[in-house]
C-alpha positions as CSV (number, residue, x, y, z in Angstrom):
1,X,0.0,0.0,0.0
2,X,1.5,3.3,-1.1
3,X,1.3,6.5,1.0
4,X,2.3,9.8,-0.7
5,X,2.3,13.5,0.3
6,X,2.5,16.8,-1.4
7,X,3.6,20.2,0.0
8,X,3.1,22.2,-3.2
9,X,-0.3,23.7,-2.8
10,X,-2.3,22.6,0.3
11,X,-0.7,19.9,2.4
12,X,-2.2,16.7,0.9
13,X,-1.9,12.9,1.3
14,X,-2.9,9.9,-0.7
15,X,-3.2,6.2,0.1
16,X,-2.8,4.5,-3.2
17,X,-5.1,6.7,-5.4
18,X,-7.4,7.8,-2.6
19,X,-6.9,11.2,-1.0
20,X,-6.9,11.3,2.8
21,X,-8.6,14.2,4.7
22,X,-5.9,15.5,7.0
23,X,-8.0,17.4,9.6
24,X,-7.8,20.9,10.9
25,X,-5.2,23.5,10.0
26,X,-2.9,23.1,13.0
27,X,-2.9,19.3,12.6
28,X,-1.9,19.8,9.0
29,X,0.8,22.2,10.2
30,X,2.3,19.6,12.5
31,X,2.3,17.1,9.6
32,X,3.9,19.7,7.3
33,X,6.7,20.4,9.7
34,X,7.5,16.7,10.0
35,X,7.4,16.3,6.3
36,X,9.7,19.2,5.7
37,X,12.2,17.5,8.0
38,X,11.7,14.0,6.6
39,X,13.9,11.4,8.4
40,X,15.0,14.1,11.0
41,X,14.0,13.9,14.6
42,X,12.1,17.0,15.8
43,X,11.6,17.7,19.5
44,X,8.3,18.9,20.8
45,X,9.9,22.3,21.3
46,X,11.1,22.5,17.7
47,X,7.6,21.6,16.4
48,X,6.1,24.3,18.6
49,X,8.5,26.9,17.3
50,X,7.7,25.9,13.7
51,X,3.9,25.9,13.9
52,X,3.3,28.9,16.3
53,X,5.1,32.3,16.3
54,X,3.7,33.1,19.8
55,X,2.9,29.7,21.4
56,X,0.8,29.4,24.6
57,X,1.5,26.9,27.4
58,X,-1.2,24.6,25.9
59,X,1.0,24.1,22.8
60,X,2.8,21.1,24.3
61,X,-0.5,19.2,24.8
62,X,-1.7,20.4,21.4
63,X,1.4,18.8,19.6
64,X,0.9,15.5,21.4
65,X,-2.8,15.5,20.6
66,X,-2.2,16.2,16.9
67,X,0.5,13.6,16.7
68,X,-1.8,11.0,18.3
69,X,-4.5,11.8,15.7
70,X,-2.0,11.6,12.9
71,X,-0.9,8.2,14.0
72,X,-4.5,7.0,14.0
73,X,-5.2,8.6,10.6
74,X,-1.9,7.4,9.0
75,X,-0.8,4.2,10.8
76,X,1.6,3.2,8.1
77,X,3.5,6.5,8.4
78,X,5.5,5.0,11.3
79,X,5.5,8.3,13.2
80,X,8.0,7.2,15.9
81,X,8.6,8.9,19.2
82,X,12.2,8.8,20.6
83,X,14.1,10.9,23.1
84,X,11.1,13.3,23.4
85,X,10.8,13.9,19.7
86,X,9.2,12.6,16.5
87,X,10.5,11.2,13.2
88,X,8.9,10.2,10.0
89,X,10.2,8.5,6.9
90,X,8.0,8.7,3.8
91,X,7.7,9.7,0.2
92,X,6.9,13.3,-0.9
93,X,5.8,14.1,-4.4
94,X,5.7,17.4,-6.1
95,X,2.9,18.3,-8.5
96,X,4.1,21.8,-9.6
97,X,0.7,23.2,-8.6
98,X,-0.4,25.9,-6.2
99,X,1.3,28.0,-3.6
100,X,3.4,25.8,-1.3
101,X,2.0,25.2,2.2
102,X,-1.2,26.9,1.3
103,X,-3.1,28.0,4.4
104,X,-0.3,27.5,6.9
105,X,1.2,30.7,8.4
106,X,4.2,31.2,10.7
107,X,7.7,32.6,10.3
108,X,9.0,29.1,9.7
109,X,6.4,28.2,7.1
110,X,6.9,31.6,5.3
111,X,10.6,30.8,4.9
112,X,9.9,27.2,3.8
113,X,7.3,28.5,1.3
114,X,10.0,30.4,-0.6
115,X,12.3,27.4,-0.6
116,X,9.6,25.1,-1.8
117,X,8.5,27.6,-4.5
118,X,12.0,27.5,-5.9
119,X,12.0,23.7,-5.7
120,X,8.7,23.6,-7.5
121,X,10.0,26.0,-10.2
122,X,13.0,23.8,-10.6
123,X,10.8,20.7,-10.9
124,X,8.8,22.4,-13.6
125,X,11.9,23.4,-15.5
126,X,13.2,19.8,-15.2
127,X,10.0,18.6,-16.9
128,X,10.3,21.3,-19.6
129,X,13.8,20.2,-20.3
130,X,12.7,16.6,-20.8
131,X,9.7,17.6,-23.0
132,X,11.2,20.6,-24.9
133,X,7.8,22.0,-25.8
134,X,8.5,25.4,-27.5
135,X,5.1,26.9,-26.6
136,X,5.3,25.9,-22.9
137,X,8.9,27.1,-22.7
138,X,7.9,30.5,-24.2
139,X,5.2,30.9,-21.6
140,X,7.6,30.0,-18.8
141,X,10.2,32.5,-20.0
142,X,7.5,35.2,-20.2
143,X,6.6,34.4,-16.6
144,X,10.2,34.2,-15.3
145,X,12.2,36.4,-17.7
146,X,15.3,36.5,-15.5
147,X,15.8,32.7,-15.3
148,X,18.6,31.8,-17.7
149,X,18.3,28.1,-18.0
150,X,14.7,28.0,-19.4
151,X,15.6,30.8,-21.8
152,X,18.6,28.7,-23.0
153,X,16.2,25.7,-23.5
154,X,13.9,28.0,-25.5
155,X,16.8,29.0,-27.7
156,X,17.5,25.3,-28.3
157,X,13.9,24.5,-29.3
158,X,13.6,27.5,-31.6
159,X,16.8,26.6,-33.3
160,X,15.7,23.0,-33.6
161,X,12.4,24.2,-35.2
162,X,14.3,26.2,-37.9
163,X,13.6,29.5,-36.2
164,X,17.2,30.7,-35.9
165,X,16.5,34.4,-35.9
166,X,14.0,34.1,-33.1
167,X,16.5,32.0,-31.1
168,X,19.0,34.8,-31.4
169,X,16.4,37.4,-30.5
170,X,15.9,35.6,-27.2
171,X,19.6,36.2,-26.4
172,X,19.5,39.9,-27.3
173,X,16.3,40.4,-25.3
174,X,17.9,38.8,-22.3
175,X,21.0,41.0,-22.7
176,X,19.0,44.2,-22.6
177,X,16.8,43.0,-19.7
178,X,19.7,41.8,-17.6
179,X,21.5,45.1,-18.1
180,X,18.5,47.1,-17.2
181,X,17.3,45.0,-14.2
182,X,20.5,43.5,-12.8
183,X,23.4,45.5,-14.4
184,X,25.0,42.3,-15.6
185,X,25.7,40.4,-18.9
186,X,24.0,37.0,-19.7
187,X,25.7,34.1,-18.0
188,X,27.9,31.3,-19.5
189,X,25.1,29.0,-20.6
190,X,23.3,31.7,-22.6
191,X,26.5,32.9,-24.2
192,X,27.5,29.4,-25.2
193,X,24.1,28.7,-26.7
194,X,24.3,32.0,-28.6
195,X,27.7,31.3,-30.0
196,X,26.8,27.7,-30.9
197,X,23.9,29.0,-32.9
198,X,26.1,31.5,-34.7
199,X,28.6,28.7,-35.4
200,X,25.9,26.2,-36.5
201,X,27.2,23.7,-33.9
202,X,24.4,23.7,-31.4
203,X,23.4,20.3,-30.1
204,X,21.2,19.5,-27.2
205,X,21.2,16.5,-25.0
206,X,18.1,16.2,-22.9
207,X,18.5,15.5,-19.2
208,X,18.4,11.7,-18.8
209,X,15.2,10.4,-17.1
210,X,15.5,6.6,-17.4
211,X,14.0,5.5,-14.1
212,X,11.2,2.8,-14.6
213,X,7.9,3.5,-13.0
214,X,7.6,2.7,-9.3
215,X,5.4,-0.3,-8.5
216,X,2.1,0.9,-7.0
217,X,1.6,-2.3,-5.0
218,X,5.2,-2.2,-3.6
219,X,4.9,-3.6,0.0
220,X,7.3,-3.7,3.0
221,X,11.0,-3.2,3.1
222,X,10.7,-0.1,5.3
223,X,13.9,-1.0,7.3
224,X,15.9,-1.6,4.1
225,X,14.7,1.6,2.5
226,X,15.6,3.6,5.5
227,X,19.1,2.0,5.6
228,X,19.7,2.6,1.9
229,X,18.5,6.2,1.9
230,X,20.6,7.0,5.0
231,X,23.7,5.7,3.2
232,X,23.2,7.8,0.1
233,X,24.9,9.6,-1.6
234,X,27.6,7.1,-0.9
235,X,27.4,4.0,-3.2
236,X,24.8,1.4,-2.0
237,X,24.2,-2.2,-3.2
238,X,21.2,-4.5,-2.9
239,X,22.0,-8.3,-3.0
240,X,19.6,-11.2,-2.8
241,X,18.5,-14.3,-4.8
242,X,16.7,-14.1,-8.1
243,X,13.1,-13.0,-7.5
244,X,13.7,-11.3,-4.1
245,X,12.7,-7.9,-5.5
246,X,16.1,-6.2,-5.8
247,X,15.1,-4.1,-8.8
248,X,11.8,-3.1,-7.3
249,X,13.5,-1.9,-4.1
250,X,16.2,0.0,-6.1
251,X,13.5,1.8,-8.1
252,X,11.5,2.6,-5.0
253,X,14.6,4.1,-3.3
254,X,15.5,6.0,-6.5
255,X,12.1,7.6,-6.7
256,X,12.2,8.5,-3.0
257,X,15.4,10.5,-3.4
258,X,15.3,11.6,-7.0
259,X,14.6,15.2,-6.2
260,X,18.0,15.4,-4.4
261,X,19.7,14.6,-7.7
262,X,18.4,17.1,-10.3
263,X,20.9,16.6,-13.1
264,X,19.7,13.3,-14.4
265,X,18.4,9.8,-13.5
266,X,19.9,6.8,-15.1
267,X,18.8,3.1,-15.2
268,X,21.2,0.7,-16.8
269,X,21.0,-3.1,-17.0
270,X,23.5,-5.3,-19.0
271,X,27.1,-5.9,-19.6
272,X,28.0,-2.6,-21.2
273,X,27.3,-0.3,-18.3
274,X,29.8,2.4,-19.0
275,X,28.9,2.6,-22.7
276,X,25.2,3.0,-21.8
277,X,25.9,5.7,-19.3
278,X,28.1,7.6,-21.8
279,X,25.4,7.4,-24.5
280,X,22.9,8.8,-22.1
281,X,25.0,11.9,-21.7
282,X,25.6,12.3,-25.5
283,X,28.8,10.3,-26.0
284,X,28.0,7.8,-28.8
285,X,31.3,6.2,-29.0
286,X,34.4,6.3,-26.8
287,X,37.7,4.6,-26.5
288,X,40.4,4.5,-23.8
289,X,39.5,4.8,-20.2
290,X,35.7,5.0,-20.4
291,X,35.2,5.1,-16.6
292,X,37.5,8.2,-16.5
293,X,35.4,9.8,-19.3
294,X,32.2,9.1,-17.4
295,X,33.7,10.7,-14.2
296,X,34.6,13.7,-16.3
297,X,31.0,14.0,-17.6
298,X,29.7,13.6,-14.1
299,X,32.0,16.1,-12.4
300,X,30.0,18.8,-10.7
301,X,26.7,17.0,-11.4
302,X,24.2,15.4,-9.0
303,X,23.3,12.3,-10.9
304,X,21.2,9.4,-9.7
305,X,22.5,6.1,-11.2
306,X,20.8,2.7,-10.8
307,X,22.9,-0.2,-12.2
308,X,20.7,-3.4,-12.2
309,X,21.7,-7.0,-12.2
310,X,25.4,-6.5,-12.2
311,X,27.5,-9.7,-12.2
312,X,31.0,-8.5,-11.4
313,X,32.7,-5.6,-9.7
314,X,34.6,-4.7,-12.9
315,X,31.4,-3.5,-14.5
316,X,31.0,-0.7,-12.1
317,X,34.5,-0.1,-10.8
318,X,35.4,3.6,-10.5
319,X,32.0,4.8,-11.6
320,X,31.0,6.5,-8.3
321,X,31.5,10.2,-8.3
322,X,31.2,12.9,-5.6
323,X,27.7,14.3,-5.2
324,X,26.1,11.6,-7.3
325,X,24.2,8.6,-6.0
326,X,25.0,5.0,-7.2
327,X,22.6,2.2,-6.5
328,X,23.7,-1.3,-7.6
329,X,21.7,-4.6,-7.6
330,X,23.5,-7.9,-7.8
331,X,22.8,-11.5,-6.9
332,X,26.3,-11.8,-5.5
333,X,27.8,-9.2,-3.1
334,X,30.5,-7.4,-5.1
335,X,33.5,-6.7,-2.9
336,X,35.5,-4.7,-5.3
337,X,33.6,-1.4,-5.0
338,X,35.2,1.0,-2.4
339,X,32.9,2.4,0.3
340,X,29.8,0.6,-0.7
341,X,27.0,-0.1,1.8
342,X,25.4,-3.5,1.1
343,X,21.8,-4.5,2.1
344,X,20.8,-8.2,1.7
345,X,17.1,-9.0,1.1
346,X,15.3,-12.3,1.0
347,X,11.6,-13.1,1.2
348,X,9.1,-10.6,2.6
349,X,7.9,-11.0,6.2
350,X,4.8,-13.1,6.3
351,X,2.4,-10.2,7.0
352,X,4.0,-8.2,4.2
353,X,3.8,-11.1,1.7
354,X,0.0,-11.6,2.5
355,X,-0.6,-7.9,2.0
356,X,1.3,-7.9,-1.3
357,X,-0.6,-11.0,-2.6
358,X,-3.9,-9.5,-1.4
359,X,-3.2,-6.3,-3.3
360,X,-2.5,-8.2,-6.5
361,X,-5.4,-10.7,-6.2
362,X,-8.1,-8.6,-4.5
363,X,-9.7,-9.0,-1.1
364,X,-12.5,-11.3,-2.0
365,X,-10.5,-13.9,-3.8
366,X,-7.7,-13.8,-1.2
367,X,-10.1,-14.1,1.8
368,X,-12.0,-17.0,0.0
369,X,-8.8,-19.2,0.0
370,X,-6.7,-18.1,3.0
371,X,-5.2,-21.6,3.5
372,X,-4.3,-22.0,-0.1
373,X,-2.9,-18.5,-0.2
374,X,-0.6,-19.3,2.7
375,X,0.4,-22.5,0.9
376,X,1.4,-20.6,-2.2
377,X,3.3,-18.0,-0.2
378,X,5.2,-20.7,1.6
379,X,6.1,-22.5,-1.7
380,X,7.4,-19.1,-3.0
381,X,9.3,-18.5,0.2
382,X,7.5,-15.1,0.4
383,X,9.7,-13.8,-2.5
384,X,8.0,-10.9,-4.2
385,X,9.0,-11.9,-7.7
386,X,7.2,-15.2,-7.9
387,X,4.3,-13.8,-5.8
388,X,3.8,-11.0,-8.4
389,X,3.8,-13.5,-11.3
390,X,1.3,-15.8,-9.5
391,X,-1.0,-12.9,-8.5
392,X,-0.9,-11.5,-12.0
393,X,-1.7,-14.9,-13.6
394,X,-4.6,-15.4,-11.3
395,X,-5.9,-11.9,-11.8
396,X,-5.9,-12.6,-15.6
397,X,-7.9,-15.8,-15.0
398,X,-10.9,-14.8,-12.9
399,X,-12.4,-18.3,-13.1
400,X,-9.3,-19.8,-11.6
401,X,-8.8,-20.4,-7.9
402,X,-5.5,-20.4,-6.0
403,X,-6.1,-24.1,-5.4
404,X,-6.3,-24.8,-9.1
405,X,-2.9,-23.3,-9.6
406,X,-1.4,-25.3,-6.8
407,X,-3.0,-28.6,-8.1
408,X,-1.7,-28.0,-11.6
409,X,1.8,-27.6,-10.2
410,X,1.5,-30.8,-8.1
411,X,0.2,-32.8,-11.1
412,X,3.1,-31.8,-13.2
413,X,5.6,-32.6,-10.5
414,X,4.1,-36.1,-9.8
415,X,4.2,-37.0,-13.5
416,X,7.8,-36.0,-13.7
417,X,7.0,-33.5,-16.5
418,X,8.7,-30.2,-17.1
419,X,7.4,-27.3,-15.0
420,X,3.8,-26.6,-16.0
421,X,3.5,-23.5,-18.2
422,X,1.2,-21.7,-15.8
423,X,3.7,-22.3,-13.0
424,X,6.9,-22.0,-15.0
425,X,6.8,-18.2,-15.0
426,X,6.6,-18.3,-11.2
427,X,9.8,-20.4,-11.0
428,X,11.6,-18.4,-13.7
429,X,13.9,-16.7,-11.2
430,X,15.2,-20.1,-10.2
431,X,15.7,-21.1,-13.8
432,X,17.8,-18.0,-14.4
433,X,19.8,-18.7,-11.2
434,X,20.3,-22.3,-12.3
435,X,21.8,-21.3,-15.6
436,X,24.5,-19.4,-13.8
437,X,25.6,-22.4,-11.7
438,X,28.5,-24.6,-12.4
439,X,27.7,-28.3,-13.1
440,X,28.8,-29.5,-9.7
441,X,26.8,-26.8,-7.9
442,X,23.7,-27.7,-9.8
443,X,24.2,-31.5,-9.2
444,X,24.5,-30.9,-5.4
445,X,21.2,-29.0,-5.3
446,X,19.4,-31.6,-7.3
447,X,20.6,-34.4,-5.0
448,X,19.3,-32.6,-1.9
449,X,16.1,-31.4,-3.4
450,X,15.3,-34.9,-4.6
451,X,15.7,-36.1,-1.0
452,X,13.4,-33.3,0.1
453,X,16.0,-32.1,2.5
454,X,15.2,-28.9,4.4
455,X,18.7,-28.6,5.8
456,X,22.1,-29.9,4.5
457,X,25.5,-30.3,6.2
458,X,29.0,-30.4,4.8
459,X,29.4,-33.9,6.0
460,X,26.2,-35.2,4.3
461,X,27.1,-33.4,1.1
462,X,30.6,-35.0,1.2
463,X,29.1,-38.5,1.7
464,X,26.6,-38.2,-1.1
465,X,28.9,-36.6,-3.7
466,X,32.1,-38.5,-3.1
467,X,34.1,-35.3,-3.2
468,X,36.5,-34.1,-0.6
469,X,35.3,-32.0,2.3
470,X,37.3,-29.0,1.2
471,X,35.7,-29.0,-2.3
472,X,32.2,-29.4,-0.8
473,X,32.6,-26.6,1.7
474,X,33.7,-24.3,-1.2
475,X,30.7,-25.4,-3.2
476,X,28.2,-24.8,-0.4
477,X,29.7,-21.4,0.3
478,X,29.4,-20.6,-3.5
479,X,25.7,-21.5,-3.3
480,X,25.2,-19.4,-0.2
481,X,26.8,-16.4,-2.0
482,X,24.0,-16.5,-4.6
483,X,21.4,-17.1,-1.8
484,X,20.2,-20.5,-3.0
485,X,21.0,-21.9,0.5
486,X,21.0,-20.0,3.8
487,X,23.8,-20.5,6.3
488,X,22.5,-21.6,9.7
489,X,25.7,-22.3,11.6
490,X,29.1,-23.3,10.3
491,X,28.8,-26.4,8.2
492,X,24.9,-26.4,8.2
493,X,22.7,-24.7,5.6
494,X,19.0,-24.4,5.0
495,X,17.4,-25.0,1.6
496,X,14.5,-22.5,1.0
497,X,11.1,-24.0,0.0
498,X,11.2,-22.1,-3.3
499,X,14.6,-23.6,-4.2
500,X,13.4,-27.1,-3.2
501,X,10.3,-26.8,-5.4
502,X,12.3,-25.9,-8.5
503,X,15.2,-28.3,-8.1
504,X,12.9,-31.1,-6.9
505,X,10.8,-30.7,-10.0
506,X,13.9,-30.6,-12.2
507,X,15.2,-33.8,-10.5
508,X,11.9,-35.5,-11.3
509,X,12.2,-34.4,-14.9
510,X,15.7,-35.9,-15.2
511,X,14.8,-39.2,-13.5
């Protein structure tokens, strides 16, 4: 379930797509003060000073009352009290509409209103840079004639549209205006665009905006999100088995912090990470030290870079730059990236998994088969990837029940056939993981899955495989590195249900 807030215009909140009434003005003022200090602890005294210019003795009780009501109204907000103060961690969206903090008045809010107005103006200009609509840019320049960057963008679009004379007129208009109003000449950006038009060399690279859409039904991971956000802008990594939701978590974190990185948002997946990043900033081909060239392009910028499904540290080595955020996802923890904070994820907590599956399937169908839903979640080890696939398939087949999907899977397994088509997609993360295993690693998993073993030991593996203990210990640790088995204590490992399901079915097929 997604909770979002906006501070541009009246203070507003939404749960999924439904707007939430936030109560009286002072209650909204308390919430606004907390949102303006997202992830920062505020004492009761600080809150009072922000909301009231001349507080009365009753302000302390008023703060506590309004916080209590906000907790009741927004239970998922996790409005925590610690050391006499309050902290929230949430997502704030900007819609470029209205006067910031509309209806809230204090010296603090008046100062914040100016800051938010500037941020809203910057957000609008970021959008205009992505879209490059000549008419909208012209209107914006008319409303804000002293802002240089949108005027430079307007010159770009006019030149692109074959209106070179009008593009040059924009520069001369700015020169006269700046001299009259500010007593200065146009800045470097306008001068460079002007000269490039005269030289016929003007090129424009739009600000990269490559982030995938955030998943509306994203559930849980509050602790991991807080840990990742706190570690930024230092490089952060998310590791976990296939299907654990690494990409979804990376995208959720990226959207939560994107407004702190206004110069461009990158999302790259694949082997040629540096080439893709360079293309996104206008370098179509490069030779030599490509990482150094990327660092040069990123110098002085605040970029947000998500590198998804990375297989080795060499792909991302030396790509982190000061002021920019780097988020990496990888099945294996990559130890060759200096200063990286790693967060390991596995299945969702049971309550979160139920909430996620319910959101995908709908309340009525979920509640009608609670036992079967629990069985499916257990087989999937509460991993969000296979839960998403199962929920989507059932949502597309309204005449199916959860039990039908489970029975079809069981039938295929008993007959020793390949994974049933309707279940195969659920197990696809394991198929992908299996392809990356060495033969001896795959054989060991098949042996234990065929036996239905929930736990394995180094000694058992040695006896079954006929290999030496040292080789087996290295093999088991390699499987643990890709999260296909979980270390319990030294020499003992747990085989997740999801892994047993896949490799058990594969063993039956090969028998």
